N, C-alpha and C positions, 0 to 999 in steps of 0.2 A: 657281431662281436660278442664275444663271451666274457663271463665275470671274473673276478679272481678266486681261484681254487681254494681249498684248504691247505695245501701245501706252499701256498705262498702267502699272500697277506689276507687275514680274516676280516673280512668287513664288519664294521662295527654299525648297526642301524637305530635311527633314532626311535623307530615306531617295530613294534612287533608285528602289527595288524593293521592294514588300511581297509575301511568300510567302503565299498562302492553302492550307492543306493539312490533311488528316485525318492526325494523327501518327501512330496507330498502323497506316496502311495504307504511308507512304513518308517517315517522318522519317528511319528511318537510311538508306535504300535513294535512292530517286529525287531526293526533295529534299535529302537531305543531299549528293548529288554535284552537283546543281543549285545551290544554297549555295556552296558550295567554288569552285566553275567562277566565279560571279558576283564573290564576294570577290577570288578572284585577278586579276580583270580590272581591278581597283579600283572595282567596282560598288558603291556601300552600300547593303547590303541588311538589310531587317529579318523574321528568323524567330524566331517566339515563344519556342523554347527557350533561343535566343540572349541575348534581349533582355532580357526580364522578369527583374526582380529580387524578390528574396523580400520579404514582406511588404506589398508594392502591391497595389492593388485591378486584377487584370488587366483586365476588360472596359473601364475608363477609359481605361487605357494602351492598349489595343488601337485603340481607336476615335480616340485622338490619333495614334497612328503610322497609321493607314488614312488620316486626313487628311494627313499629312504624308510621304505618300509619293506620288511622282511615277508611277510606274507599279505596277500589281498582275500576278502571275503565279497564275492559281487553278488549282492541281493536282487536277483532276477524277479520284478514285477511286473505286472501287466503293461504298465504305464512306462517303463524303464527306457524302453526304445525310443520315446516320444522325446527325449529330452537329447539336444546335441550336446548339452554339457558332459550327461552322462556318458553318453558315445563317445568323446575325447576322450573322457576318462579310462574307458575301457580300453581305448586303442593304445594309449600310454602303457596301461597295464598290461595287455598281452604284448608289447615292446618286452616290458620289463620282464614279464614273465619266461619268455624266451632264454634268459640269461640263468646259469644254473642255480644262482644264488636268492632268485624268488620265486615264489610257489603261489598260484593263484586258484582258488575253490571258488567255484560255480554254488550258488545256493538258489534253487528253484522254489519260490517262495509261493506263487500263485500263478505261475506258467509251467508248461511242460517243457522238458529238455528238447524235443524235436521242433516244437514252436521256436525256439532261440536260435537252434544250429540253422533253420529253413527258413526264417524269418513267415512264418504260417501263423494261424489263428490271432490269438490277442496281440501277438508281437508284431503280425503283420500289419494288423491294423494300425498301432502305435508307431509304425515306421514309416505310413505313407507320406507325412508332411516332408519327408527328407529325399525323397523320390527325385532324383534331379540333380541335386545337390553335389558340389565337387567333392563331398566327401564321403559321398552315400555308398562309394564302391568299399573303401577302406572299412567302414563301419558295419557293413554286410561281415566280411572277412573276420573284424574281430568279436562279431555275435557267434559267428560260426565256430571259431576256434576255441572259444570259452566256451559256448556248449559241449564241446567234447572232451573237456577237461573233466579229471574225477572230482566229485562234489557231494551235494545233499539235495533230494527234493522231499520237500515237506510231506507231500501228499502220501509218500510210499515210505516214510520213516517213522518209527515208533507210533506206528496209527494215526501220524499227523497231530501227537500232542506237542503243539509247540513248546511248551515248558523245558519237556523232555527233550525235544529235540535242539534247543538252544543249548542245554547242557552239555549233549554229546558233541554239538561244534565245539564248546569250548573245552571241553577234556581232550578232544582231537587234538586240538591246536596248542593246548599246553604240552601233551606229550611230544609235538613235533621240535616246540622250543627246546625242550630237555634233550631231545636227541641230538639236535644241531649243535646247540652250545649248552651242555651241562653247567650250570652256575655254582654246582656244591661238591664238595669233595665227595667221592664214591665211597668213602669209609664212614662218613657221617650218618647217623642216623636219626630221624625224626625231626631234620633240620628245614624241610621244606615246608612242613607244617609251620613251624615258630618263626620262619622268615616272613610266609604270607600273611601270617597274623600282624607282625610289625610292620610290613610294607602297607598296609590295608589300614595301620593305625595312623602312617604318615600321610594318608592321603595326597600320594604323589598326583601331579598334574593338576591340582588345585593350586590357588594361589595364598591361601591362608599362612603365614608362616608357623612354623611346627618346629618345636624342640622336644626330642624324647628321650629319655633315661633308661638304660638297662643297667638294674644293680642286681648283686648277688655277691655269693661267696667266690672266692678265688678257686679254679676248677672247674666252676659252673656253665663254663661256657660261653661267656660274655662278650669276649673278643671273636671267637670263631663266629658267634652270631652276627655280630656287628659288621664282621667282613663278610659272610654271605649276603647281608642285605646290601652292603654297600655293592659288593659284585654287580647282584641281583638289579638294581636300580642306577647305577652311576653313570650309565649313558645317557639319560634322562634330563641329567644337567647340564649346565654351561660351563661349570668348572665344579673340580671335585677334589678332596684331601682326604685322605685317611690318617691322622697323628696318632702314631703307636706311643705306648710307655709313657705318658704325659707325665706321671707321677716321676720317676726317675729320671728323664731328660731335662723337665724344668728346672732340674738342679744347676743346668749349664746356662740357665737364664730363658724365662719366655719369651724375648725378644725374637731367639732363635728360632722357636716353635712357630711365633706369627710370620717370621719369613718363609718357614716351609709352607704354612698354610697358602701364604700368596706366592709363592713361587708355583704350588701344585696349579692351583686356581687358575693362574696367568700364565703357565706353559712356561715358567723360568723367566719371565719378564720383569721379575720385580725389581723395583730400585730402590723406593722409600714406603718405610710401613704405613706412616701417616698417608700418604698421597694415595698409595695402594688400596687402604682401607675404606676409602671414600668409594673407590671404583668397586667394591665389594658390593653396595647397595645398590649396584646396576647390572651385577650378574646372578643369575639364579644358580645356586651352588649347593652341595651336598659336601656337609662337613662330619666326620666321625672323629670325636677324640676319645681315646681309648686309654682307661685307668687312670682317670680325674681322681685326685683324694684331697683336694683344697680349693676352697672357695675360689683363690686368688687366681687359681691355674684358669677357672671357667671365667672369670671376668675379664683375665686377659684375652683369651681366644674367642670367646663369645659373648661378651659384654652383653648384648640384649638384642630382641629380634629388629630393632632399628638399623642393626649394622648391615643387614642382608636384605637382598631385594625380597618380594613377596614370590611364595613358591620355594623359597631355600628350606633343606631340610638340615637338622644337626642333631645328632645321635650322641650320645655321651654315655661313656660306660663306667662303673665306678663301684666301691664295695662300700663306700660311706655316703648314708643317703642324707647325710647332713648338706654335702656339698652342692645338691643342685636345688633344695628347698628355698633358698633365697632368691633363685631365678624362676620361682613359679613355674617349675616345669610341671606341667599338667598329664602329659602320659607318660607312664613309669611301668616297665615291664620288669618284675621280678623273676630273673632265672631261677630262685627257689622254690616257684611255684612251676617252672618248666623243666624242671628235673627229669630224667631220662625215668619212663614208665619201665615196670620188670621187665615187659616184652621187648621196649626197645634197650634196654640195658643187657640183655642177652644176646640180641643182636648184635649190639656193638662190639662187647666182649667176644663172640664168636666170631666177628671178623678178623679180630688181631689174634685170636689165641688159636683157631683154626683156620681161617681164611674163606669161611663160608658165611651163610646167614643164621647157622642152628651149629649148637653143638656136634658133636660127632659121638657115635653110638659107646654108651657106657659113661661119657661124662656129662649127661644131661643133669643130675642132680649136683656134683660138683661144680659146674659152669653157674649153676643157679646160687649156690653158697657164695662163691665168689664176687658175683655180681653184687649181689646183697649187701657186702661189706663196702662197696665202692659208693654206697649210700646216693646212689642217681647221678652222681658226678662224672661227666664224660670224660674229663681229665685221668680221672683215676682208674676209672674203669679201663680207659685204654692201657693206661700203663700196668694193670694187673692182666690185661689180655695178653699185652705181650711179653712180659714176665713168663708166664707159663706156656708161652707158645714153643711147642717140641719137647716137653717136661714129661717124665713119666707118671703114672698115677701114683707111686708113693711121694714124689716131690709135689703132686698136688695137695695130697693130704696133709704133708708136712706145712707146706703154704696157709690152708686152711688154720691148722691149728696155731698158727703163728698170729693169724690174722684175728682168731678169738680172744686173744691178749690184749688186743688194742682197742681203746675205747672209739667207739664208731665215730665220734667226731674228730679224731686226729686223723685227717686224710694225709698231712704229711707222712704219719709215721705207716700209714697204708702203702703209701707209694714207694717207702724207704727198703719195702720187700725187693723190687727190683735192683735196687742198687746193692743192698746184700747178697744179689743170685750174682754178680758181676766177679771179674776174676780181679786178682790184686792191681794188674796195671788198668785193667779198666776203668777199677773204682778212681784211680789216679787222674786220668784222663777226664772221666766225668768232672772230677773236683776242681782240676784246671779250667775246665770250659766255663763251669757255673760261678767260679770266682774272676777267673781271668782274661779267657778269649772269647766269652760269647759278645757276639756282635761281629768278630773279626771272619776275613774270607776263609773258606775250608783251606785252601791252598797253602795259606799263611799259617793257619793253626797248625797244621800237618808238619811244617817246617819246624816249628817251635816245639812241638813235642817230639819230633824225631830227634831233634838235637840233644833232648836231654833222654835218649835211646828206649823211647817208648815205640810201640808199634801201633802208629798214630793210624794209619788206613783203616787197618782191621778194627782196631778201637772204635772209632767213630763211626764203622759200619755197624757194631753191634750195638753202639749207644742209638744210633738212630732205629734199630730194629726193635729196639726195646721202647722205644718211643720215648727216650730221656731226652733226646736232643731233634731237633730239625734241623734241615738245609734248605734255605730257601733259594729260590729260581735263580738268584744272581750268585748262589754260592756261598751264602753268608751263614755261621752257625747260629743257632737259636734256641732257646729253650724257654718253656712257660712258665709265668713268672713264679708259680707255685713249686716246680721244680728246682727252680734258680735258689728260690728261697731254702728247699729241703737240703740242697747242695752247702749253701753257705751253712745252714744249722750244723751241719755234719760236722764242719772244719769248727766251727764256735765252740763246740760242746766238747770238744777233744781238750780244751783247757779253758774254760769259762771265765770270762773276764781277765784273761790275763794276752792279750795281745802278740805280745813277744814271744810266747811260746806256740802261735800259730805257724802252720806250714807255709798258706797263703795270706797276704794281705792285700785288701783291695780297697778299704774305707781310708778315705784321705787324712781324715783327722787323726785316726789311728796312727799312720804310718809317721805322719808329720811329728806326730809326740814321741815315737819310738826314735825317730833319727835325729831330732833336737836334744833328747835326754840321753843318747848313746846308751839303748836299752836294747840293742841289736842281740840275737842270739843264734846258735848253729842249728836251730829248729826250723827257722824261715828258709822256705824253698823258692817262693816267688812273691814278688813285689812288682803290682801296677798302681804307679802313681800318676795321675792326671792333672794338668793344670796346677801345678803348685807355685807357691811364691819362695818356697823356702831358697836359700842361697847355696849353690853348687857346693861351694865349703862344707856347710852342714850334712849336705847330703853325701859327699865323700865321705866325712870324718864318719856319720851315723852308721856306715855301711862295713865298719873295721870290724866288727865281731861278728857278721854275718858269714860264718866259713861254711855252710852248708848251702848258700844262694845259688840257684841254677838258671833262675829266670828274672831280667830286671828289666822294666820299661818305665822309664821316669821321661816326665814331659816338662820341659822349663822354658821359659821365655828365649826367644833369639837373642843373641847379642853376646858379644864378648865379656867374660868374665873372669877376672884373676883369682886364680885360688893359690893359695898357700902351697908351697912343693910338699911341705911335711903334712898336708891332710889330702895329697891326691893319692886317690885311692879304689880300687876295684876289686873283688873279691876274685880270687884265681879261679874259684870254683864255679864261675858263671861258663852256662852254654848258649844262653841266649842274651842278647844285650841290647836293647833299642831304648836310645837315648835323644830323642828330637829336640833339636837346638843344645847340642854339646857344648859348652862353653870352651872348652881347651883346644888347643892347637894339635895337640898327640894325647895318645893313650898316656896312664899314669907310667912313669919308671918301673915301679914295683909291680906294675901288672902283668903277671906270666902269659897269660891268655892261654895257656896249653891246653885247656877244656873247651875253648870257644868256639862254637862251629856255626852261629849265627849273630853277625854284627850289624846294625842299622843304626845310622846317625844320620840324619835327613838335618837338612838345615842347619849343618853345624858349622863350627869353628876350626873342625880339623883340617890342617892342610898337610901333614902325612903322619903316618901311623904310629912311628916312635922319631922320639928326639933325635938329632944328627947324633951319629957314633953308635944308635942302636941297631942291630939287626936281629930282631927275636924274630923265629919263623913260627908262623902261626900253621902248625900242622893240620889240625883238625877243623880248619875255618872253611865251611862250604859258601856262606854267604853273604856277602859283603854289599852294602847298600849306603853311599854316601851321596846321594843326590843333592843337588842343591849347596853342595859344600864348598869348602876352600881348599881343596888338596890340589895339589900342583903335578905330582907324580906319584908312580905304583909301581913297584916290582911283585911281579907275579911269582917269582922265584921264590918269596915269602910264604907264598900260599899255593902250593903243587894240588892240593886237592879241592881249590875253589871252584865251583859249578856255576855260580852267578854273581857278577859284578856290574852294579848299578851305578853309572858317574853321569847321570843326566845332568844335565845343567850346571855341572863344575866349569864355570866359564876360565877358569886359571888353570886348566889340565893340560899339561905340556907333554910330558912322557909316558908311556908304556912301557915298562920293561919286561922281555921276553926272556926266559930260562932256557937251558940247553935242550931241556927235557919235554916232551909233550905234555900239555895240560887238559886237563879233565873238562874246561870250562865250556858251558852250554848257552848261558845268556850273557850278552856282553852291550851295554850301553853306552855309548860315547857321546851322546847328542850335546851340541852345543860348547864340546871342548875345543883345544887346540892342538892334537894331535896332528901331525902333518904327515906321516905314512907308516899307518899301523901294518903290522906283518902278521899275516894269520895262517904262518906255516905250523906254529907249534900250536896250534889250538883246532885239532881236525873233528871235534866233537861237539863245536858251535852249533846250535840248532837256532838260535834267535839272536839276530844282530841288529841293532841300531845305530848307525855312523852319524847321518845329520850334522856335520861337521862344515859348516859355511867356507871354510879357505880349501877344502879338497878339490883338486883339478883332475885328477886321476884315480881311480879304484886302485890298490894294488891287485897284481896278478894273483897274488897268494887267495883271495878270496874266492877265485874259483874253483880251487880246491878243497872248499868247504861240501863236502859231498853229503853231509848230515845237515845242513841249512835247511830249514822251511821257512824262515821270516827273515826279509831284509826290509828296512825301512831307511831310505835317502833323503829324506825330508829334508829342505832347506840346504843340501849341497848346492849352495848358490853358485860356486866356481866349477861345477862338475861339467867336464866339456863332452866325455863320452862315456859309454858302458863298457866293460871289457869285452872284448871280441868273442873270447870263452864264457861269455855269462850261461851260454847254454849247457854248461857243464856240472851247472847247481842243479843236478837231476831230481833234488828232493824237494826244490823250492815250491812253496804252495801259495805264499804272500809275498807281494812287492810294491812298494810305497815309491814313487815318483812325484813328489811336490816342491813347488817351487825351486825347481832345479834351472834358473833362469838363463844358463849359458848353454844346456842342453840342447844341441841343435837336430836329434835326430834317434829316434829309436828303430834300430837294425832290425832285419826278418830274425836273426840269431834269437832274439828274445822269444820268437814264436814256435822255439824246440824244446821251452821249458814245460815238459809234457804234464807236470803234475800240478801246475799255478792254476790256483782257485778263487785269487783275488788280486786285482789289478788296478793300482789308482794313478791316473797321469793328472794331476791338475796343477793349474798356475805355471807351465812350462811353455812359456810364450813365444820359444822359438822352432819349437815341433809343430810342422806344418802338418804333417800327415800321419797317419798310423801307418803300421806293417802291411803290406799287401797278403802276407801269411798269416793276418791273426786269427783268420779260423782253424790255425792247427792247434790252437790252445783249446784242446779238444774238453778239458777239466775246468774250465774257467766258470766260476759261480755268479762272480761280483765283477764289476767295470764300472769305474768313476772316470769320466772324460770331461774337462773343461779347457778351453782354448782350441779347441778343435772345432773344423768346419764341415767335416762330412765323414760318413762312417764307409768303410769298405764294402764291396758287395759281398767279401768273405763272410759277412756277418752272421749270415744263416746257417753257418757251420757250426755255429759255439751253441751245441746242443744243450750243454748242461748250464746255460748262464741262466742266472734264477732272477739278478737285478742290474739293471741299465741306468746307470745317475749322468744325466746330460744336462741337468739344470745349470743356467748360466753358462753354457757353450754357444758356439757359432753356428751350429748344426740346424740346419733348415729343413732337411729333408732326410727320412729313413729310408734305407735301403728295400729293396721290395723283399728281400730273402728274409726279412727281419718277422716277417709274418709265418713263417715256419716253424719259428719258437714258441714251443707252448710254456704257459705258466710264468712267461716274463715279466717281471714287473719294470715299467718305463718312470724313471722319474725326470718331469721335464713340465713344460708351461701347460698350462691347461688348453690355452689356443692352440697350441702348436698340435698338442694331442686329439684335441677336435679336429684340428682342418686334417690329419690323416685317417680321420675315421674311426677314431677311438671314442666312443660314445658313451662310456660306461667308465667314467671317473671317479677313482678313490681317493678322498685324500688323507693323509695319514700322517700321526702327530710327530713323526720323527724328522721328518721335513719341513720346510718354511712352508709358509703359506701359498705359495705360487708351484708346488710341486702335487705332483698329482702319480697315481700309481696305476696302472692296467694291467690286465692279464690277458694276452692273448692266445688263442686256440688256432 
């Protein structure tokens, strides 16, 4: 059976290399030197006398260690074949070598390959003692197969120079590891050398406790370096946690950061801080604390070495050397001494300015001048390179002239050149992100920005190209601390010391002072006020002079609060209003909302948009999010431009009134509501629909007319008796959830006519006894979740696009023979069942519970 391919689940190995050798021959000589060289290069290597612990059953540990290694180096010496232990080890290595994810390399130390292949010469003599034994035939086969693999022969390599021979092997393995799983961002320059230096100082694999600090100027690459080290070695620890922006996040309480560490280390099982901290002493962990600026933060998150199991490693990044002195941190890496050399700076600059390793013709001298002004700081180098990408020579000369006027130490002003080169709208978008929207999901930020008439998608793309913002893998907006600081400084210096004149307000104390003292002005455009204890009366009263406000985010404690009607006020200029915990039962009577595009009042007391008797149309409203609110009814006729309506868990919601004209609605969530018979005839543009209404017995026929529908979630429709017979008319449907539909008795073959369905979840539908016979017609299906079923149809082999099958917890006992036709299929099931069906290469992965494994068939 074959291993998981790169296109499915990437196997994470505990060891980079497993050394197989005859100890009496080479342990203290060749293998000892090879192991040391691999270790110094940061290659995690298994060598039995280094890893096996007293009292353990060695044979079982060896088998596990072989399976957990990516590469095998088999050192064939004259006496290797005399050891049945070595031959059993070799047999297992060859079994794993046949899988695509493992590779074995023979090293012919003092024997010739032909002697190993044919068991002749010295190898024949060593093997004599096994003749007639039960395993002799298998061992001969393993020796022959291993000798045929590509490897190295000492006698014929580098004139037999053993030291150079070892370095050649180590260099080759290093390159192979980088090729298979590059640890570093391809646009980073010089990072590998710096990472290896830190890894070496950490003494990974040894049981001494180690706490190191990476200190230096902002923008010097501390966080980037720490991340690269973390990514490079984290797989060697039992638990790991990377805590970003400790200095900023600690303002919300160090307990939260403690919980994050515990949650990361124990895979989300954190219950009690005190209890879990005791467990940390029994777990070898890697913890990175990024941007620590206060001794109390370090005391709370990494009090002393006694908190951690021997072998744990703690990495701290900080600008403030005083932070770690009381902790007696011995190993200190100063990034100011690791700044980019001139050649590295030119290379990094060129990658962002020209997309290559060196400057293009006629720009060599100009590039050298610009890189010089970055003063070796990676962030500044990158920003300047991005800024000048695509700019003509006159633009370069102008930029250099401006750089000459900036003191060399003023890195913020240097980076501000990139900001100055933006269009006006792009500048405003950047400042909004730096002051207000950092950390938001990209789609959410686009929504907010577009509400304010910005070309948000294009603007964010430009900012990313200019290296002013980043977008994480999960889609969140980010900025480097120095760039965020630059953006905020730009806002602050427009009206120094006078917050009421700032266009953007984000500092809690300043906002509260303005609101309490009625200091608002027309200059204020955006406010983000989190976790305030101000009363809603003071907040609304303080907004009365802010007649230019376009974005307001206020987070107040959940609970009903009375506000005198005189002070109930929201500015009519608002485009985007987010108020979790909004205290009133409706919007203020004086609020016209004629510019409002985006309204979110999650967990609020709102039960209707307007007071009885008021019927104001929200002509520009496109997004309405009232999750977990007290809303009871809503008239879509007031919001004809509405595209998103989220009423998730509005448990008292009864009526959704439809207008006489078609709507633009694309997203609708009614989960948990009491709507009895929704009508979808006038919502032809729906793309995503979540019903999840427990009392619904029949879906309306109109649902089958939704030609653009891609997502349908019927989770917890507990009384649903059947699916519509015309469900096959949902031609565009890609994702269907049927979970906890306790009364549903049958899934008919009609569902198999959904030609574009990619994801199907059928779980906890206990009355459904079998799957449709025509299941194989779902030719685009990629993910299938099945629980409560007892068998899979033979048609299963026709699901050629299927990438993941989750049958964990089901009653299925046998897999159909046709399943072996499916390539790169990940099966999530119990290990015992998979082994029984012949799946010998089991891959435990973290997103499933401990009993779930993944296998990829060929």
